[in-house]
C-alpha positions in Angstrom: -6.9 54.8 38.5 -9.0 52.2 40.2 -7.2 49.7 42.3 -7.2 46.2 40.7 -9.3 43.6 42.2 -7.7 41.4 44.9 -7.0 38.3 42.7 -4.9 36.4 45.2 -7.8 35.4 47.5 -10.2 32.5 47.0 -13.1 33.7 44.8 -16.5 34.0 46.3 -17.8 31.8 43.6 -15.4 29.0 44.1 -17.2 25.7 44.7 -15.5 22.4 45.9 -15.5 19.6 43.3 -17.3 17.4 45.9 -20.4 19.6 46.1 -23.7 17.8 45.7 -25.9 19.1 42.8 -29.0 20.6 44.3 -31.7 22.7 42.7 -30.3 25.8 44.5 -26.8 25.1 43.0 -28.3 24.7 39.6 -30.1 28.0 39.9 -26.9 29.7 41.1 -25.4 28.6 37.8 -28.1 30.3 35.8 -29.8 27.2 34.5 -33.5 26.7 34.6 -34.8 23.4 36.0 -35.9 22.2 32.5 -32.5 23.1 31.1 -30.7 21.1 33.8 -33.1 18.2 33.1 -32.3 18.4 29.4 -28.5 18.3 30.2 -28.9 15.3 32.5 -30.9 13.4 29.8 -28.2 14.4 27.3 -25.4 12.8 29.3 -27.4 10.0 30.9 -26.4 10.7 34.5 -26.0 13.4 37.2 -23.1 15.7 36.3 -20.0 16.5 38.4 -19.7 20.0 39.7 -17.1 20.8 37.0 -19.5 19.5 34.3 -22.3 21.7 35.8 -20.0 24.7 35.6 -19.1 23.8 32.0 -22.7 23.6 30.8 -23.7 26.7 32.7 -21.0 28.6 30.8 -21.8 27.1 27.4 -25.6 27.4 27.8 -25.9 30.9 29.3 -27.3 33.7 27.2 -23.9 35.4 26.8 -22.4 32.4 25.1 -25.2 30.5 23.5 -27.5 33.3 22.2 -30.4 31.1 23.1 -33.0 33.8 23.0 -31.6 35.7 20.0 -30.1 33.4 17.4 -33.4 32.5 15.8 -33.7 36.2 14.9 -30.0 36.8 14.1 -30.3 34.2 11.3 -32.6 36.6 9.5 -30.0 39.3 9.0 -28.2 39.8 5.7 -24.6 38.7 6.1 -23.2 38.2 2.6 -21.8 40.4 -0.2 -19.1 39.9 -2.8 -16.7 41.5 -0.3 -17.5 39.4 2.7 -14.8 36.7 3.4 -16.2 35.7 6.8 -19.5 36.6 8.3 -20.9 35.9 11.8 -19.8 32.7 13.6 -16.1 33.4 14.0 -14.2 35.7 16.4 -14.7 38.6 14.0 -16.0 39.5 10.6 -13.6 39.7 7.6 -14.2 41.9 4.5 -12.1 42.2 1.4 -10.8 45.7 0.7 -8.7 45.0 -2.3 -5.0 44.8 -3.0 -4.8 41.5 -1.1 -6.0 43.0 2.2 -8.9 42.5 4.4 -10.4 44.5 7.3 -11.3 42.4 10.4 -13.7 43.9 12.9 -16.2 43.3 15.7 -18.0 45.0 18.5 -18.8 43.4 21.9 -20.3 44.5 25.2 -18.8 44.6 28.7 -21.8 46.3 30.3 -22.3 44.4 33.6 -18.6 44.3 34.5 -18.2 48.0 33.8 -21.0 48.9 36.1 -19.6 46.8 38.9 -16.0 47.9 38.5 -15.7 50.6 35.8 -12.0 50.8 35.3 -11.3 47.0 35.0 -14.6 46.3 33.3 -14.1 48.8 30.5 -10.4 48.0 30.1 -10.9 44.3 29.8 -13.7 44.9 27.4 -11.2 46.6 25.1 -8.7 43.8 25.7 -11.2 41.2 24.8 -12.3 42.8 21.5 -8.7 43.3 20.5 -8.0 39.6 21.0 -11.0 38.8 18.8 -9.4 40.7 16.0 -5.8 39.5 16.2 -7.0 35.9 16.8 -8.0 36.1 13.1 -4.5 37.0 12.1 -5.1 40.8 11.9 -3.0 43.6 13.4 -5.4 46.0 15.2 -5.2 49.5 13.7 -8.1 51.2 15.5 -10.5 51.0 18.4 -13.9 52.6 18.9 -16.6 52.5 21.6 -20.2 53.1 22.3 -21.0 54.3 25.9 -24.3 55.1 27.6 -24.6 56.4 31.2 -27.4 57.3 33.6 -28.9 60.6 34.3 -26.3 63.3 35.0 -28.0 64.0 38.4 -27.6 60.4 39.5 -25.0 60.1 42.2 -23.1 57.3 40.4 -23.0 58.7 36.9 -19.9 60.9 37.3 -17.9 58.1 39.0 -18.9 55.5 36.3 -18.1 57.8 33.5 -14.7 58.7 34.9 -13.8 55.1 35.6 -14.9 53.8 32.2 -13.1 56.5 30.2 -10.0 55.9 32.3 -10.2 52.1 31.8 -10.6 52.4 28.0 -7.8 54.9 27.7 -5.6 53.0 30.2 -5.9 49.7 28.2 -5.9 51.0 24.7 -3.1 53.6 25.2 -0.9 51.0 26.9 -1.6 48.4 24.2 -0.8 50.9 21.5 -3.9 51.1 19.4 -5.5 54.4 18.6 -9.0 55.0 19.9 -10.4 57.0 17.0 -14.2 57.3 17.5 -17.3 56.5 19.5 -20.4 57.8 21.1 -21.3 59.0 24.6 -24.9 59.6 25.8 -26.9 59.9 29.0 -30.4 58.8 30.1 -32.0 57.9 33.4 -32.8 54.4 32.0 -29.1 53.6 32.2 -28.9 54.6 35.9 -28.6 50.9 37.1 -27.0 49.4 34.0 -24.6 51.4 31.9 -23.5 50.3 28.4 -19.9 49.8 27.5 -19.6 48.5 23.9 -16.1 48.1 22.5 -15.2 47.8 18.8 -11.8 46.9 17.3 -10.6 47.0 13.7 -7.6 45.2 12.2 -5.8 44.6 8.9 -4.8 41.2 7.6 -3.8 39.5 4.3 -7.0 38.3 2.7 -5.5 34.9 2.1 -4.0 34.5 5.6 -7.1 34.5 7.9 -7.0 32.2 10.9 -10.1 30.3 12.2 -11.2 28.5 15.3 -12.0 25.0 13.8 -9.5 22.4 14.9 -8.3 19.8 12.3 -6.2 16.7 12.6 -6.4 14.0 15.3 -3.6 13.8 18.0 -2.4 17.4 17.5 -1.2 19.4 20.5 -3.6 21.9 22.1 -1.5 24.7 23.5 -2.2 27.3 26.2 -0.7 30.6 25.5 -0.3 34.0 27.3 -0.8 34.9 30.9 -1.4 32.6 33.8 -4.8 31.5 35.0 -6.2 33.0 38.2 -9.5 33.2 40.0 -10.6 36.5 38.6 -13.7 36.4 36.3 -15.1 33.1 37.5 -18.8 33.1 36.5 -18.3 36.3 34.4 -20.3 35.0 31.5 -23.1 33.8 33.8 -23.2 37.2 35.5 -23.4 38.9 32.1 -26.5 36.8 31.4 -28.6 37.8 34.4 -30.3 40.9 35.7 -28.7 43.0 38.4 -30.3 43.2 41.8 -29.4 44.9 45.0 -26.3 42.7 45.2 -24.5 44.2 42.2 -21.6 45.4 44.2 -21.0 42.0 45.6 -20.3 40.6 42.1 -16.9 42.4 41.9 -14.9 39.0 42.0 -16.6 38.1 38.6 -14.9 41.1 36.9 -11.6 40.2 35.2 -8.3 42.1 35.8 -6.5 43.2 32.6 -2.8 43.7 31.7 -2.5 45.6 28.4 1.3 45.2 28.3 0.9 41.4 28.5 -1.7 41.7 25.7 0.7 43.6 23.5 3.2 40.8 23.9 0.5 38.2 23.2 -0.4 40.1 20.0 3.2 40.1 18.7 3.8 36.5 19.7 0.6 35.3 18.0 1.3 37.2 14.8 4.9 35.8 14.7 3.7 32.2 15.4 1.1 32.5 12.6 3.7 33.8 10.2 5.9 30.8 11.0 3.1 28.4 9.9 2.7 26.9 13.4 -1.1 27.5 13.7 -3.8 25.1 12.8 -6.6 26.7 14.8 -6.7 29.5 17.4 -9.3 30.8 19.8 -9.3 33.6 22.3 -10.1 32.7 25.9 -12.9 35.2 26.4 -16.2 34.6 28.0 -16.2 31.3 29.8 -12.5 31.1 29.3 -10.9 27.7 28.8 -14.3 26.0 28.5 -15.7 27.9 25.6 -12.4 28.1 23.7 -11.7 24.4 23.9 -15.3 23.3 23.1 -15.6 25.7 20.2 -12.4 24.6 18.6 -13.3 20.9 18.8 -16.9 21.2 17.9 -16.3 23.5 14.9 -13.7 21.0 13.6 -15.8 17.9 14.3 -13.2 16.6 16.7 -12.9 15.6 20.4 -10.7 17.4 22.9 -8.9 16.1 25.9 -7.4 18.5 28.4 -4.9 17.9 31.2 -5.4 20.7 33.7 -2.2 19.7 35.6 -0.3 21.5 32.7 -2.3 24.8 32.9 -0.1 27.6 34.1 -1.7 29.1 37.3 -0.8 32.1 39.3 -2.7 30.9 42.4 -2.2 27.7 44.4 -4.8 25.0 44.9 -7.1 25.9 42.0 -9.7 23.3 41.3 -10.8 22.0 37.9 -14.0 23.9 38.3 -12.1 27.2 38.8 -9.7 26.6 36.0 -12.4 25.8 33.5 -14.5 28.9 34.4 -11.8 31.4 35.0 -11.9 34.4 32.7 -8.4 35.7 33.4 -7.3 37.9 30.6 -4.6 37.8 27.8 -4.9 34.1 27.1 -5.3 32.0 23.9 -5.8 28.4 23.0 -4.2 27.0 19.9 -3.9 23.8 17.9 -0.3 23.5 16.7 0.7 22.0 13.4 2.5 18.6 13.7 6.2 19.0 14.4 5.9 22.7 15.1 5.6 22.5 18.9 9.3 23.4 19.7 9.4 26.3 17.2 6.1 27.7 18.6 7.3 27.4 22.2 10.5 29.2 21.4 8.6 32.1 19.9 6.4 32.5 23.0 9.3 32.1 25.4 11.1 34.8 23.5 8.2 37.2 24.3 8.2 36.2 27.9 4.8 34.4 27.8 3.6 31.1 29.1 3.4 28.2 26.6 2.1 24.8 27.7 0.7 21.8 25.9 -2.5 21.2 27.9 -4.2 18.6 25.6 -4.7 16.8 22.4 -7.4 16.6 19.7 -9.1 13.2 19.5 -11.5 11.4 17.2 -14.0 10.7 20.0 -16.2 13.8 19.8 -15.9 13.9 23.6 -14.8 16.8 25.8 -12.7 15.2 28.5 -11.1 17.2 31.3 -8.6 15.6 33.7 -7.0 17.0 36.8 -4.7 15.2 39.3 -5.3 11.9 37.5 -9.1 12.2 37.9 -11.6 12.7 35.0 -13.5 15.8 36.1 -15.6 16.1 33.0 -16.5 13.7 30.1 -19.2 15.3 27.8 -20.4 15.1 24.2 -18.6 18.1 22.6 -20.9 19.0 19.8 -24.0 18.8 21.9 -22.6 21.3 24.3 -23.1 23.9 21.6 -25.4 22.3 19.1 -28.0 21.2 21.6 -27.9 24.3 23.8 -31.4 25.6 24.4 -32.9 27.7 21.7 -35.9 29.7 22.4 -38.5 31.4 20.2 -39.7 33.5 23.1 -43.2 35.0 23.0 -43.2 38.7 22.2 -45.6 41.6 22.0 -45.7 43.8 18.9 -44.7 47.4 20.1 -47.6 49.8 20.0 -47.2 52.8 17.7 -46.9 56.2 19.2 -48.9 59.2 17.9 -47.2 61.7 15.6 -46.4 65.0 17.3 -47.7 67.9 15.2 -45.7 71.1 15.3 -48.7 73.0 16.5 -48.8 70.8 19.6 -45.3 71.8 20.6 -45.1 74.7 23.1 -42.0 76.6 24.3 -41.1 80.1 25.4 -37.6 79.6 24.0 -36.6 81.4 20.8 -34.8 79.5 18.1 -31.5 81.0 19.3 -32.3 80.1 22.9 -33.1 76.5 21.9 -29.9 76.2 19.9 -27.8 77.3 22.9 -29.6 74.9 25.2 -29.2 72.0 22.9 -25.6 72.6 22.0 -24.6 72.5 25.6 -26.9 69.6 26.6 -25.3 66.3 27.9 -26.0 64.4 24.7 -25.0 67.0 22.2 -22.2 68.8 23.9 -18.6 68.2 22.8 -17.1 64.9 24.1 -13.5 66.3 23.8 -13.0 65.6 27.5 -13.5 61.9 26.8 -11.5 61.4 23.6 -8.6 63.5 24.6 -7.9 60.9 27.3 -7.5 58.3 24.5 -4.4 58.2 22.3 -6.1 58.7 19.0 -3.0 59.3 17.0 -0.6 56.5 17.9 0.5 54.6 14.8 0.5 57.7 12.7 -2.4 56.6 10.4 -5.3 58.6 11.9 -6.5 60.9 9.1 -9.6 62.2 10.9 -9.7 62.2 14.7 -12.8 62.0 16.9 -15.3 64.8 16.7 -16.5 64.4 13.1 -19.0 62.2 11.3 -16.7 59.3 11.2 -13.0 58.6 12.0 -10.7 58.0 9.0 -7.7 55.7 9.3 -5.1 55.3 6.5 -4.5 51.7 5.3 -0.8 51.1 5.4 0.9 53.8 3.3 -2.3 54.8 1.5 -3.9 56.0 -0.6 -6.8 53.9 0.7 -8.4 54.5 4.1 -11.1 53.1 6.3 -13.9 55.2 7.7 -15.3 54.0 11.1 -18.3 55.0 13.2 -20.7 53.7 16.0 -24.3 54.8 16.0 -27.8 54.3 17.3 -30.5 56.6 18.7 -32.1 54.7 21.6 -35.0 57.1 22.0 -36.1 56.2 18.5 -35.8 52.5 19.3 -38.0 53.0 22.4 -40.6 54.9 20.5 -40.7 52.5 17.4 -38.2 49.7 17.5 -38.5 48.8 13.8 -37.9 52.4 12.6 -35.2 52.8 15.3 -33.4 49.7 14.0 -33.5 51.0 10.5 -32.3 54.5 11.6 -29.3 53.1 13.4 -28.1 51.5 10.2 -29.0 54.5 8.1 -27.2 56.8 10.5 -24.0 54.8 10.3 -24.3 54.7 6.5 -24.7 58.5 6.4 -21.8 59.1 8.7 -19.5 57.0 6.5 -20.9 58.7 3.4 -20.3 62.2 4.8 -16.5 61.6 5.0 -16.5 60.2 1.4 -16.5 56.5 2.2 -18.4 53.7 0.5 -20.1 51.8 3.4 -19.1 48.1 3.1 -20.2 46.3 6.2 -21.4 46.5 9.8 -21.0 44.9 13.2 -23.7 45.2 15.8 -24.1 45.2 19.6 -27.7 44.5 20.5 -28.3 45.8 24.1 -31.7 45.0 25.5 -33.5 44.2 28.8 -34.9 40.8 29.9 -36.0 38.8 26.9 -38.3 36.7 29.1 -40.6 39.8 29.2 -42.8 39.7 26.0 -42.6 43.5 25.6 -38.8 43.5 25.7 -38.6 40.6 23.3 -40.9 42.5 21.1 -38.5 45.4 21.0 -35.6 43.1 20.2 -37.5 41.4 17.3 -38.6 44.7 15.8 -35.2 46.2 16.0 -33.6 43.2 14.3 -36.2 43.4 11.6 -35.4 47.1 11.1 -31.7 46.5 11.0 -32.1 43.7 8.5 -34.3 45.8 6.2 -31.8 48.7 6.2 -28.8 46.5 5.7 -30.5 44.7 2.8 -31.6 48.0 1.1 -28.2 49.7 1.6 -26.1 46.6 0.7 -24.5 46.9 4.1 -24.2 43.3 5.5 -23.8 42.3 9.1 -20.5 40.4 9.4 -20.1 40.1 13.2 -21.6 41.2 16.5 -22.8 40.6 20.0 -26.1 40.3 21.9 -26.3 41.7 25.4 -29.5 40.9 27.2 -30.8 41.1 30.8 -29.6 44.8 31.0 -31.9 45.5 33.9 -31.6 46.4 37.5 -34.4 45.6 40.0 -36.7 45.0 37.1 -36.0 48.3 35.3 -34.6 47.9 31.8 -32.4 50.1 29.7 -33.6 51.8 26.5 -33.4 49.3 23.6 -30.0 50.1 22.2 -28.9 48.2 19.1 -25.5 49.9 18.5 -24.2 49.7 14.9 -20.5 49.8 14.1 -20.1 50.8 10.5 -17.0 50.4 8.3 -16.5 52.2 4.9 -13.8 52.3 2.3 -12.2 55.4 0.9 -10.2 54.8 -2.3 -8.2 58.0 -2.0 -7.8 59.5 1.5 -6.9 62.8 -0.1 -10.6 63.1 -1.2 -12.0 62.4 2.3 -14.3 65.1 3.6 -14.8 66.9 6.9 -17.7 68.8 8.3 -15.9 72.1 8.9 -16.9 75.2 6.9 -13.8 76.0 4.9 -14.2 79.6 3.6 -16.5 82.6 3.4 -18.9 83.1 0.5 -19.9 79.5 -0.1 -23.5 78.5 -0.5 -24.9 76.2 2.2 -27.1 73.5 0.7 -29.6 71.1 2.3 -29.8 67.7 0.8 -33.0 65.7 1.4 -36.7 66.4 2.2 -37.7 68.3 5.3 -41.2 67.9 6.8 -40.2 69.0 10.3 -40.5 65.8 12.3 -40.4 66.6 16.0 -41.5 63.4 17.6 -38.9 61.8 19.8 -36.5 64.6 18.9 -33.7 66.1 21.0 -35.5 69.4 20.8 -38.7 67.9 22.3 -36.6 66.2 25.0 -34.2 69.0 26.0 -36.2 72.2 25.3 -39.8 71.0 25.9 -38.9 68.3 28.5 -41.1 65.7 26.7 -40.2 62.2 25.6 -43.1 61.3 23.4 -44.2 61.0 19.8 -43.3 58.7 16.9 -39.8 58.9 15.7 -39.0 60.1 12.1 -39.7 57.3 9.5 -36.7 56.1 7.5 -37.1 56.0 3.7 -34.4 53.6 2.7 -34.7 54.4 -1.0 -34.2 58.1 -0.3 -31.3 57.2 2.0 -29.5 55.4 -0.7 -30.3 57.9 -3.5 -29.3 60.9 -1.4 -26.2 59.3 0.0 -24.9 58.1 -3.3 -25.4 61.6 -4.7 -23.5 63.3 -1.9 -20.7 60.7 -2.1 -20.4 61.6 -5.9 -20.0 65.3 -5.1 -17.2 64.4 -2.7 -15.4 62.2 -5.2 -15.8 64.8 -7.9 -14.2 67.4 -5.7 -17.3 69.6 -5.7 -18.3 69.5 -2.1 -16.1 71.6 0.3 -17.8 70.4 3.6 -20.4 67.7 4.4 -22.3 66.8 7.5 -25.2 64.5 8.0 -28.3 65.9 9.8 -29.2 63.8 12.9 -29.6 64.5 16.6 -31.0 68.0 17.1 -31.8 68.6 13.4 -30.7 71.1 10.8 -29.6 74.0 13.0 -27.4 71.7 15.2 -25.7 70.4 12.1 -25.1 73.9 10.8 -23.8 75.0 14.2 -21.4 72.0 14.4 -20.0 72.9 10.9 -19.5 76.5 11.9 -17.8 75.7 15.2 -15.5 73.2 13.5 -14.4 75.7 10.9 -14.7 78.8 13.1 -16.7 80.3 10.2 -20.1 81.9 10.6 -23.1 81.7 8.2 -26.1 83.8 7.3 -29.2 81.6 7.1 -32.4 82.1 5.1 -35.9 81.9 6.5 -37.8 78.6 6.6 -40.1 77.9 3.7 -43.4 79.6 3.8 -45.9 77.9 6.1 -43.2 75.8 7.9 -43.1 76.1 11.6 -39.6 77.5 12.5 -39.0 74.9 15.3 -39.9 72.1 13.0 -37.7 73.4 10.3 -34.6 74.1 12.4 -34.9 71.2 14.9 -37.0 68.5 13.2 -35.1 65.2 12.7 -36.2 64.1 9.3 -33.8 61.4 7.9 -31.8 61.0 4.7 -30.5 64.6 5.0 -27.1 66.3 4.7 -25.8 69.8 4.8 -23.1 70.6 2.3 -21.1 73.6 1.0 -19.8 74.1 -2.5 -17.5 76.7 -4.0 -18.9 80.2 -4.5 -20.8 80.5 -7.7 -21.5 76.7 -8.0 -24.7 76.5 -5.9 -27.2 76.8 -8.8 -25.3 74.2 -10.9 -25.2 71.7 -8.0 -28.9 72.2 -7.3 -29.6 71.5 -11.0 -27.5 68.4 -10.8 -29.4 67.2 -7.8 -32.7 67.9 -9.5 -31.7 65.8 -12.4 -30.8 62.9 -10.0 -34.1 63.2 -8.2 -32.5 64.4 -5.0 -34.2 67.2 -3.1 -31.9 70.1 -2.5 -32.3 73.8 -1.5 -30.0 76.7 -0.7 -30.4 77.6 3.0 -27.6 80.1 3.6 -24.1 81.4 2.9 -20.9 81.1 4.9 -19.0 84.1 6.2 -18.4 86.3 9.2 -18.0 85.2 12.8 -21.6 84.5 13.8 -24.7 82.5 13.0 -27.2 85.0 11.7 -30.7 83.6 12.2 -33.7 85.1 10.4 -36.1 87.0 12.7 -33.9 86.2 15.7 -30.7 87.3 17.4 -27.4 86.3 15.9 -24.9 84.1 17.9 -21.2 84.6 17.8 -19.6 81.3 16.8 -16.9 81.4 19.5 -19.5 82.0 22.1 -21.5 78.9 20.9 -18.3 76.9 20.8 -17.5 77.8 24.4 -20.9 76.5 25.4 -20.4 73.3 23.4 -17.0 72.6 24.8 -17.4 73.4 28.5 -20.4 71.5 29.8 -18.7 68.1 30.1 -15.4 69.4 31.7 -17.4 71.4 34.2 -19.6 68.4 35.0 -16.5 66.2 35.5 -14.8 68.9 37.7 -12.0 69.4 35.2 -12.7 73.0 34.4 -14.3 76.1 35.8 
């Protein structure tokens, strides 16, 4: 476990309230000269240092979305199920029987690179608060993680610290971590990705929002005390890394999952008691963003008295209190006459409760400390008049298609399978997820390792299916198709376990948007995501944008992670990928052309990173997925797995390893290159098994539905029998699959 940051010392970023505003100080706060001039014009005078800190927090990229919101508005966000889309702490979707699922995904990339244990842990804590702020009890957590090249000296340490931080926080809080994704690439050497997703359940008619109502109502500070940790955390997250990354450790927050658990229970109790008018998590930019957002959304002013803020350190200035990102804190507007009842509940749970302000009718944001007005700003303009950029962008250039005849390797199909199955991206991630408590709560139906996690809703029979997906190499090669594929992959993973996909959250991780080529990637990915969500009736209800993921000018792969949520009406009909028995026909759903461009085979076996990625036919995705889901619901399919990274043979191998059942495979179609057939990554495909004797009937059923389907093999035995190649014992393949990561991490020999 990493030692927590020393939070009882004066933060490096602390600035006296008497500091004179200079161009250098403005730049240190992440504001461009023209943005500062706009702010001065807005308030009609030079700001105080506290006011400069406030605007730097509200107008940075992390909080204002100033480079991205013009494009985010183009995403489809509505459906008959959507109760609350983007704009609140989390999205809310109706799942019937008076219940709603509440979920969101957010990044903690920069803090996790600087201090992996605390950075990843507080990322989990922050996303959990986003969910229970809405009145939902968290029932599951997921993550999406990307690390640098395995040969990079920092990768092993960062991976160990991030996994420990996620497990340490989630396990202690008491939420099961049920799914996620782990991958490696040299482009993440200087800027890893740690995206955390949380899912909760709430009554559909008891959702809580951030907008304050009513003049003169008490604004209450709840939870842990304020310290100097995390000051300028949001600003740091809105800038590139340079050589001074390690010096930014004081901007990383320190988490306490046990305090968060108390905060959860106290918040849910105070909500049930009818005390809450509005509530906002103190996340990025802390007290500043939470107070401003509550007032601005409700069309009210806010007046804060910082003398009442509970602090764990002496001598904190107004500047420090307003920008601190200490964890496990909430801000709440209390219903008239409920102050004493609310305080009693919080005191019972051993948490701080302090009335720190009032709502007003002035539309001003006023901050007082020691009898001095430290800030007096127009509240709505802090958000509504934040800079909004339509940045110039370059259309990404298309890559040439890689023809199978242009691919050369000395490896046989069996050799290639063994290399791929033990590669860093495709190997088993059991070493990771076994450090997470994925069973706490007793509702985990399908644990990590399958297409999607499945979590029971209350006592059933309904369940939620959950997944996080994106293929960054596709997004690098063709951002539009990569954005489409990320959504389609999530849709297929949910379908493969028998769920109806209902909505997504996203986490859009990109480099510096001030570079036209990077902005071009962002725009194209968003367009691709929008096209896929529209075609698949899969709206975006929440999300996060993380830009400036660069170190010394080198950006990450464009990585728009998609968190998908699906609904299963009867969990007893959920499906797994494992082969179940011998003698069952193995069927391939979907058309195969043998697309090798930007494939895992090309990368791992041929050591090439070129070529256009596979195109995504959204009509085929919906048609094929709906058909597969019907087979699951009708009890016909016995195993289902989508075909994605590594292609057809990887999918078959994963099904065999999961069930410890072998299969005899038929030769590729006449004229098809064997590498293209077995390792091509054509989209809209699934591998399924059905009971013995039903293969022809199911193929006829698919033909009538216009769904391509062919028989490719039969289950049985203890090995994969490949045509015109050596066979591979399933247990031997499983050993390769399971051991790479533990050996790499030094946990096994």
